Residue frames as a rotation matrix with the C-alpha (Angstrom) as fourth column:
MET 1
0.576 0.818 0.000 0.00
0.818 -0.576 0.000 0.00
0.000 0.000 -1.000 0.00
MET 2
-0.568 -0.675 0.472 1.07
0.662 -0.715 -0.226 3.54
0.490 0.184 0.852 -0.73
TRP 3
0.372 0.648 -0.665 0.12
0.914 -0.380 0.142 6.27
-0.160 -0.660 -0.734 1.75
ARG 4
-0.622 -0.543 0.564 0.28
0.561 -0.812 -0.162 10.05
0.546 0.215 0.810 1.62
ARG 5
-0.735 0.363 -0.573 -1.07
0.314 -0.567 -0.762 13.02
-0.601 -0.740 0.303 3.49
ALA 6
0.170 0.835 0.523 -4.44
0.985 -0.159 -0.065 14.34
0.029 0.527 -0.850 2.42
GLU 7
-0.269 -0.180 0.946 -4.92
0.266 -0.958 -0.107 18.08
0.926 0.223 0.306 1.94
VAL 8
0.424 0.327 -0.845 -4.60
0.880 0.074 0.470 19.33
0.216 -0.942 -0.256 5.49
ALA 9
0.466 -0.363 0.807 -3.74
-0.393 -0.902 -0.179 22.37
0.793 -0.234 -0.562 7.52
SER 10
0.633 -0.286 -0.720 -1.06
0.665 0.677 0.315 21.57
0.397 -0.678 0.619 10.07
VAL 11
0.541 -0.584 0.605 1.13
-0.718 -0.696 -0.030 23.13
0.438 -0.418 -0.796 12.71
GLU 12
0.824 -0.265 -0.501 4.07
0.292 0.956 -0.026 20.92
0.486 -0.125 0.865 13.56
SER 13
0.385 -0.815 0.433 7.00
-0.923 -0.346 0.170 20.67
0.011 -0.465 -0.885 15.93
LEU 14
-0.541 -0.702 -0.464 9.36
-0.702 0.680 -0.212 17.78
0.464 0.211 -0.860 16.55
GLU 15
-0.993 0.091 -0.070 7.13
0.114 0.809 -0.577 16.04
0.004 -0.581 -0.814 19.09
ARG 16
-0.274 0.949 -0.157 3.66
0.349 -0.054 -0.935 17.39
-0.896 -0.311 -0.317 18.30
ALA 17
-0.983 0.098 0.156 1.45
0.111 -0.360 0.926 18.13
0.147 0.928 0.343 15.32
ALA 18
-0.280 0.948 -0.151 -2.02
0.017 -0.153 -0.988 19.63
-0.960 -0.279 0.027 15.09
VAL 19
-0.995 -0.095 0.039 -3.73
0.028 0.113 0.993 18.63
-0.099 0.989 -0.110 11.85
MET 20
-0.133 0.986 -0.106 -7.09
-0.091 -0.118 -0.989 19.33
-0.987 -0.121 0.105 10.27
PRO 21
-0.362 0.037 0.931 -8.47
0.848 0.429 0.312 18.21
-0.388 0.903 -0.187 6.91
LEU 22
-0.797 0.038 -0.603 -9.22
-0.193 -0.962 0.195 20.92
-0.573 0.272 0.773 4.36
SER 23
-0.531 0.691 -0.490 -12.11
-0.654 0.033 0.756 19.04
0.538 0.722 0.434 2.77
GLY 24
-0.420 0.473 -0.775 -15.02
0.463 0.846 0.266 16.88
0.781 -0.247 -0.574 3.90
ASP 25
0.648 0.694 -0.315 -16.49
0.581 -0.182 0.793 17.38
0.493 -0.697 -0.521 7.36
LEU 26
-0.302 -0.802 0.516 -14.83
0.277 -0.592 -0.757 20.53
0.912 -0.086 0.401 8.69
SER 27
0.538 0.639 0.550 -16.83
-0.337 -0.435 0.835 20.66
0.773 -0.634 -0.018 11.91
HIS 28
0.774 -0.298 -0.559 -14.28
0.599 0.632 0.492 18.68
0.207 -0.715 0.668 13.92
PRO 29
0.822 -0.564 -0.079 -11.51
-0.456 -0.734 0.503 20.46
-0.342 -0.377 -0.861 15.86
PRO 30
0.229 -0.825 -0.517 -7.89
-0.781 0.161 -0.603 19.85
0.581 0.541 -0.608 14.83
LEU 31
0.938 -0.047 -0.345 -6.43
0.188 0.903 0.386 16.50
0.293 -0.427 0.856 15.86
VAL 32
0.452 -0.818 0.355 -3.40
-0.886 -0.457 0.075 16.89
0.101 -0.348 -0.932 18.13
LEU 33
0.828 -0.286 -0.482 -0.79
0.158 0.944 -0.288 14.18
0.538 0.162 0.827 17.64
GLU 34
0.545 -0.674 0.499 1.97
-0.837 -0.405 0.369 13.62
-0.046 -0.618 -0.784 20.17
ARG 35
-0.028 -0.723 0.690 5.02
-0.589 0.570 0.573 11.38
-0.808 -0.390 -0.442 20.52
GLN 36
-0.638 -0.304 0.708 4.71
0.237 0.797 0.556 8.27
-0.732 0.523 -0.436 18.34
ALA 37
0.374 0.839 0.394 1.60
0.747 -0.021 -0.664 9.55
-0.549 0.543 -0.635 16.55
ALA 38
0.746 -0.183 -0.640 3.47
-0.342 -0.930 -0.132 12.73
-0.572 0.317 -0.757 15.64
ALA 39
-0.354 -0.927 0.122 6.41
-0.402 0.269 0.875 10.64
-0.844 0.261 -0.468 14.44
VAL 40
-0.268 0.347 0.899 4.15
0.746 0.665 -0.034 8.73
-0.609 0.662 -0.437 12.04
TRP 41
0.777 0.615 -0.134 2.71
0.421 -0.666 -0.616 12.03
-0.468 0.422 -0.776 10.83
HIS 42
0.387 -0.706 -0.592 6.18
-0.521 -0.698 0.491 13.48
-0.760 0.119 -0.638 10.24
VAL 43
-0.658 -0.686 0.310 7.29
-0.149 0.522 0.840 10.57
-0.738 0.506 -0.446 8.04
LEU 44
0.073 0.753 0.654 3.99
0.858 0.287 -0.425 10.59
-0.508 0.593 -0.625 6.12
ARG 45
-0.732 -0.444 -0.518 4.45
0.127 -0.834 0.536 13.01
-0.670 0.327 0.667 3.23
THR 46
0.107 0.800 -0.591 2.41
-0.585 -0.430 -0.688 14.55
-0.804 0.419 0.422 0.45
GLU 47
-0.126 -0.171 -0.977 3.96
-0.924 0.378 0.053 12.23
0.360 0.910 -0.206 -2.13
PRO 48
0.828 0.538 -0.156 2.94
-0.459 0.812 0.361 8.56
0.321 -0.228 0.919 -1.91
ARG 49
-0.335 -0.908 0.250 5.17
-0.917 0.253 -0.310 6.35
0.218 -0.333 -0.917 0.26
ALA 50
-0.116 0.219 -0.969 5.15
-0.080 0.970 0.229 2.62
0.990 0.104 -0.095 0.74
GLU 51
0.809 0.511 0.290 3.70
-0.349 0.022 0.937 1.52
0.472 -0.859 0.196 4.05
ALA 52
0.696 -0.608 -0.382 6.85
0.698 0.697 0.162 -0.51
0.168 -0.380 0.910 4.75
ASP 53
-0.252 -0.810 0.530 8.99
0.584 -0.564 -0.584 2.63
0.772 0.162 0.615 4.31
ILE 54
0.208 0.418 0.884 6.84
-0.474 -0.748 0.465 4.57
0.856 -0.516 0.043 6.77
VAL 55
0.981 0.154 -0.117 7.12
0.004 0.588 0.809 1.75
0.193 -0.794 0.576 9.31
ALA 56
0.351 -0.927 -0.133 10.89
0.868 0.375 -0.325 1.53
0.351 -0.001 0.936 8.78
ASP 57
-0.243 -0.435 0.867 11.37
0.156 -0.900 -0.408 5.28
0.957 0.037 0.286 9.25
VAL 58
0.537 0.498 0.681 9.37
-0.598 -0.345 0.723 5.32
0.595 -0.796 0.113 12.50
ALA 59
0.926 -0.239 -0.292 11.22
0.354 0.816 0.457 2.24
0.129 -0.527 0.840 13.76
GLN 60
0.015 -0.979 0.204 14.54
0.768 -0.119 -0.629 3.93
0.640 0.166 0.750 13.02
LEU 61
0.022 0.055 0.998 13.47
-0.300 -0.952 0.059 7.07
0.954 -0.300 -0.004 14.90
TYR 62
0.646 0.358 0.674 12.76
-0.734 0.048 0.678 4.98
0.210 -0.933 0.293 18.00
GLY 63
-0.393 -0.919 -0.010 15.55
-0.894 0.385 -0.231 2.43
0.216 -0.082 -0.973 17.58
VAL 64
-0.072 0.444 0.893 13.20
-0.489 0.765 -0.419 -0.56
-0.870 -0.467 0.162 17.45
ASP 65
-0.881 -0.173 0.440 12.62
0.219 0.675 0.705 -3.41
-0.419 0.718 -0.557 15.04
SER 66
-0.748 0.595 -0.294 10.02
-0.630 -0.498 0.595 -2.65
0.208 0.631 0.748 12.35
ALA 67
-0.495 0.559 -0.666 8.18
0.185 0.816 0.548 -5.88
0.849 0.148 -0.507 13.12
LEU 68
-0.699 0.172 -0.694 7.46
0.713 0.091 -0.696 -4.66
-0.057 -0.981 -0.186 16.65
ILE 69
-0.579 0.439 -0.687 5.56
-0.002 -0.844 -0.537 -1.56
-0.815 -0.309 0.490 15.50
ALA 70
-0.995 0.095 0.019 4.22
0.019 0.000 1.000 -2.48
0.095 0.995 -0.002 12.06
GLU 71
-0.358 0.927 -0.112 0.68
0.854 0.374 0.363 -3.35
0.378 0.034 -0.925 13.20
ASP 72
0.023 0.334 -0.942 0.38
0.743 -0.636 -0.208 -0.22
-0.668 -0.696 -0.263 15.34
VAL 73
-0.724 -0.337 -0.602 1.59
-0.117 -0.800 0.588 2.01
-0.679 0.496 0.540 12.50
ARG 74
-0.886 0.443 0.136 -0.83
0.289 0.299 0.910 0.33
0.362 0.845 -0.393 10.05
ALA 75
-0.087 0.895 -0.437 -3.71
0.994 0.105 0.017 0.81
0.061 -0.433 -0.899 12.47
PHE 76
-0.126 -0.009 -0.992 -2.81
0.424 -0.904 -0.045 4.45
-0.897 -0.427 0.118 12.99
LEU 77
-0.959 -0.206 -0.196 -2.56
-0.097 -0.411 0.906 5.08
-0.268 0.888 0.374 9.23
ALA 78
-0.572 0.817 0.070 -6.04
0.659 0.407 0.633 3.57
0.488 0.409 -0.771 8.85
GLU 79
0.075 0.571 -0.818 -7.30
0.907 -0.380 -0.183 5.87
-0.415 -0.728 -0.546 11.61
LEU 80
-0.553 -0.348 -0.757 -5.80
0.045 -0.920 0.390 8.88
-0.832 0.182 0.524 9.86
ALA 81
-0.971 0.219 0.095 -7.49
0.113 0.070 0.991 7.81
0.211 0.973 -0.093 6.62
GLN 82
-0.246 0.934 -0.259 -10.82
0.940 0.295 0.171 7.41
0.236 -0.201 -0.951 8.39
GLN 83
0.182 0.268 -0.946 -10.51
0.652 -0.753 -0.088 10.99
-0.736 -0.601 -0.311 9.66
GLY 84
0.895 0.220 0.387 -9.65
0.445 -0.449 -0.775 12.34
0.003 0.866 -0.500 6.19
LEU 85
0.698 -0.684 -0.209 -6.03
-0.466 -0.657 0.593 13.09
-0.543 -0.317 -0.777 7.07
ALA 86
-0.509 -0.851 0.130 -4.30
-0.459 0.396 0.795 10.39
-0.728 0.345 -0.592 5.00
LEU 87
0.548 0.622 -0.559 -4.96
-0.809 0.224 -0.543 8.73
-0.212 0.750 0.627 1.67
VAL 88
-0.142 -0.533 0.834 -4.12
-0.101 0.846 0.523 5.22
-0.985 -0.010 -0.174 0.57
GLU 89
0.266 0.152 -0.952 -3.36
-0.927 -0.232 -0.296 4.55
-0.266 0.961 0.079 -3.10
């Protein structure tokens, strides 16, 4: 699977990101991502990236094996997609 950021407004720092979709249901407040969630957001880009590459980048940031976090990262990407913040291609 290839993932990328949807059209969003975001304010980001190294350990936190506040993101909000620019289309769809705009009635929700921005989603604040911290720690590991922010790390996934930071490695997710506007150009499509392979899911395995996203997992590998997050694993490298935390010095852990990709296999240990792969399911959590996949689940979080799916959650981002459900909220209109990420797209899968």
